[in-house]
N, C-alpha and C positions, 0 to 999 in steps of 0.2 A: 873090487868096488872103487878103487882109486880112479880108474879111467872114467867111470860114470860121474864122479864128483868133479873131475877136471872139465868135462864137457859142460856141466851145469854152470861152473864158474865162467867158462868162456862164453856161454850164452848170455850170462848176466853182464859180462864185460861188453859184448857186442851190442846188447840192448842199451847200455849206458853210452856207448860211442854213438849209436844212432840218435839218441836223445840229446847229446851234447850239441849246443848251438841252436836248439829250437827256442823259440820265444815262449814266455810264460803262457801266452794265449794258446799257442800250438800245443803245449804240454797239457793244458786244461782240457782242450778239445779232444786230444788223444786219450786222456783218461776216461772221458765220457764215451768215446767211440769203442774203447776196449770192452765196455759193458755190453756192447751190441755186436760182438764177434769180429771187430775190425782189428787189424794188427799193423804196426809200423814195420814195413818190409825193407825199405831202403830209403836213403836220403841222397838225392842228386845234389852234387856240390859243384855247380858250374863256376868256372874261373871268374873271379871278381864280381860274383853275384851272390845273392842270399841263398842259403840252402833250401832245397825243395823236398820236404818230406812226403813220401808216397805211402798211403795206407791201403790195405787190401781187406776185403770182406771175405768171409768163408765161402760165399757163393761165386767168387771170382771177380766181383766189381773192384774198381780201384778209384782212388781220389787223391787229391793233393791238399795238404793243409797249408792254407795261406798264412802269411805272417801275422795277420790279425786274428787268427784262430778259426776263420771260416773254412768250410769244406767246399772244394772245387771239384765237382765230379765230371767236368769237361775241361781238363787242363790244357788241351791243345797239343798233346803229344800222345803217341801210342806206346803201350808197354808190350814188349815182345814176350810172348808166353811160350813155354816149352811145348813142343808138339805132343799131342796125346795119342 
């Protein structure tokens, strides 16, 4: 069982790293979205620009959390998806 516990701790650390640097407004919106099956999948960190958190819904949709906490479902870039 030690391996299973290690993975869970790594997942918690990864989640904390993803959330680091998000604004309080983004964190509040994320908490609300998580109740509706959205998850924070990754954060784009362009050089010399603010982080861009990307959330995904269980049905495959994605959106960006803007710094003010608003949800942008048309962020102006495409997400590469693994081929099915």
